[in-house]
N, C-alpha and C positions, 0 to 999 in steps of 0.2 A: 524606487521602492523595491524592485526586484520580486523574487518569489518568496512567499510566506506559506507555511503549511501547518496543519494540525491533524493528528489522527483522532477523529471523533470517537472511534471505538474500534477495537480489533480483537478477534478471537473467534471461536467456533459459533458464538452467539451473534456475530455480525461484524462486518468490516466496512469502514467508510473513512476516507481521508479527504480533508479540505485542502485545496491548493489555490492560492490567490496571488494576483499581481495587481498592478495599479489599475488595470482596466477590467478585470474579470475575476470571478471565483468559479472553480470547478470542483466536482466531487469525483474522486476515484472510488468506484463501487458505491453501492447503496444497500448494504446488508443489514441495516437497522430499520426499524419502522419509520414511516414518515414523521410521526410525532417525535420520536427520539432524535432523529436527524435535526428537526426544527429546533428542539430544545437545546441540543448540544451546539448547534451553530450559534444560537443566542448566547450561550455561555462564553463564547470567544468573540462576540461582537459582530456576528453576521446574521443575515436573514435568508430564508429560502429565496426571496426575491433577488438576492445578490447572485444566485447560482446560475451560471450561463449554460452548464451542461453536466451530465453524468457520463463518465468514461468507464466502461466495464473491462475488468481483467479477464473474467470468465463467468460461466453461467451457474455456479454452485449457489445454493440458497443463501448461504451466509454472506454473499456478495450482491444479492439482487432483491432482497426481501422488501425494500422500500420503493422499488421502481414504479409500481403501478400508481401509488399515491403521488410521487414526485412528478410523474409525467401526465397522468390524467387530470389530477386536481390542480397542479401548479404549472403545468405546461413546460416543464424543463426538458430540453432536448436530450436524447439518449444516443451515445456513441458506442459501437461495438464492431468487432469484425464479423464477417459473414458466417463463420462456423458457430460463433457464439449466438448470433441471432437465430440460426437454424436450430441449434440445440434448445434454446428457449422455446421456440415454436413447437418442437416435437414434444416438449413437456407441458405444453399448454400454458406457458408462463407469460406470454407476451401478445396474446390475441388483441389486436387493435392498437398495439403500440407502434409509434412511428420511429424509425431508426435512421440515423446518419451512420453509414457503414464506412469504416476505415480498413485499410489493408495492412496486415501485420508486416512490419519491416519498412513501412513508408510513413514518413513524418506528415503530420497535418497541423493546422493552426486553428486555435480558438482565441479570438481577440489578439492579445499580445503574447500569448503562451504557445510555444512550439511543443508538440507532443509527439514523442517517438515510441511507438509500440514495438516490442521485441519479444520473440518466442522464449518461453520458459517451459521446463519439463514439469508437468502436473497432470493429474488424471482427469482432464476435461478435454473438450473438443479442440480448441485452439487457444490455450491460455497465454496471456501476455503479461509482461511488466511494462512500466512506462518510465521514460525519462522526460521530464518537463523542464523546458528552458525559457529563460527571459534574460537577454543580455548575457552576462557572465555567470548568472545563477543557473545551476543544473541540479534538479532533484530527482532521485530515483525512487520509485514506489514498486516494491517487490514483495508481495505479501504471501504468495503461495508458490512454492518452488521445491521440487523434489531433490534436486542436486545442482551444484554450480556447473556452469558450462563456460567454454571460452567466450562465447557471445555475451553471456551475462557479465563476465569479468570486464570485457571490453566496454560494455555500456556503462558500467559503474565507474570506470577509471577517471573520467573527467567530472564527476559529480562533486558538488560542494556539500550536499546533504543526502542522506539515504533513509528511507523507511524499508527495513529489511526483516523478513521473517526469521524468528528464532523460536521455533515451535516447542521443542521439548528437550529435556535433559535425557541423554541416552540411557543412563542407569535407571532413572525414575520410570521411563517408558518400559524398559525391559522388565522391571520388577512390579509393574502395575498389574492389576487384575483384569485388564482389558483382554478381549479375545485375541488369540494369536494372530488370526487373519487381519484384524485391525492394526495390531502392532506392525505387522509386515507392510501393510499399506502405508502407514504413517512414515515408517523408516525407509521405504523403498524409493527408487529413483523417480517415481511419479508422485511422491507424497509430500512430505514437509521437511524443512531443514531443522536439524538439531542445533543446539547452542554452539557446539563445537564446529559444525559445518558452517554456520553463519559467521562465526569469528574468523575461520580460515578464509572464507570468501571475501569478507571485507578487508582483511589484512592483505590478501593478494591483489585486491582491486583498488585499494586506497591510493588516491592521487594526492598531490601536494595541496589541493584546494579543499580537501575534505575537512569539514568542521563539526558536523553533527550526524549522529546515527541514532535513529529511533527504532527500537526492536518491536516487532509486530507479531500478531497471531500466536501469542504465548498460550500454551495449554494450561488450563486451570488445574488439571489433575497431574500432569507430568512435567511441570516446570514451575518456577517462581521468578518474579522480576529480579530478585537478588542474584539467583544463579545465572540468569541470562546476561545481566549486565556485567557480572564478574567475568564470565567467559569472554565476552566481547572486549572488555578492557584488557584482559590478559593477552588476547590475540593482538590487539593494537599496540600494547606495550612491547610485544615481541618484535615489532618493526620500528620502535622508537616513536610511536605516535600517541603519547600520553596526553597530547593537547586536544585530541578529538573527544567531544562530549558525547556521552552515551545515556540514553533514556529508554524506558520501556513503556509501551502503550498498554492501556487497560481496556477490558471489555465494557466497563460500565460508566466510563467518564472520559471526556476529551483530555488530550495532553495540553500543555501550553501551546501558544502560537509561536512558532519558530521562524527565524529568517534563514533562508538557504544560503545567504551570503555571509552573514555576520556571526554564524554560530547560534547557539541556543540563547534565546532571550525573549522576553515579552516585547511585542511590537504593537504599534498602532494597528487596529483591526478595521479601519474604515477604508473602503475602496471607493474609487471615483465612480460617480453615477452620472 
């Protein structure tokens, strides 16, 4: 069955990605309310009872809003690195929460899914991206990153599917009425990837097995799905990879359920219990 995945929602209003194998389902981040996560899981054939763990990329509110409900009410285990747990504690966000702590750069296992957390540049304490593997399937989840690095490119190279940030169109951001300081933060090396940066990153890192790219964390004010998809397709066409399918995640509804092995398709959403 391999790895299947669905972006339940992505954007400044909340980020949450479902990753499932034959034996388990995980959430990468929980930036939506518990009710929203439950409803969106149901829309793609899953239940909260199926979720074995939540793995956090970092401590920002749009990635952690639903943690309390998922953990306290539904007893779902939480995974994060030490700096993220400490940052949550300093902000009073995780009093009483129980954590399984992973080390950035060291792989760990949940059921039959291998999870590799790796460092990414972003303005938080110890932000990570994840590569999740099961057999030959490898999925990268990379939703908040200020700039590509050689480590990020290396981690993406063997992936068959990617969820990659494509936050803003550079001209729309530049011409927006947002405060100058906010524009600088977004466009900076610890901020968020533009469409052009995302396209360049994926084109540089794309390996022979890459089949599907889902664009995430699109700005509602400084981007559109059409602009982001067109830029990614242009970058992939530049390396002769017009076979790679490109989609954009939305803030208010889940994507289709994709297979990391077979490319974009609707697949059976029942996991073994």
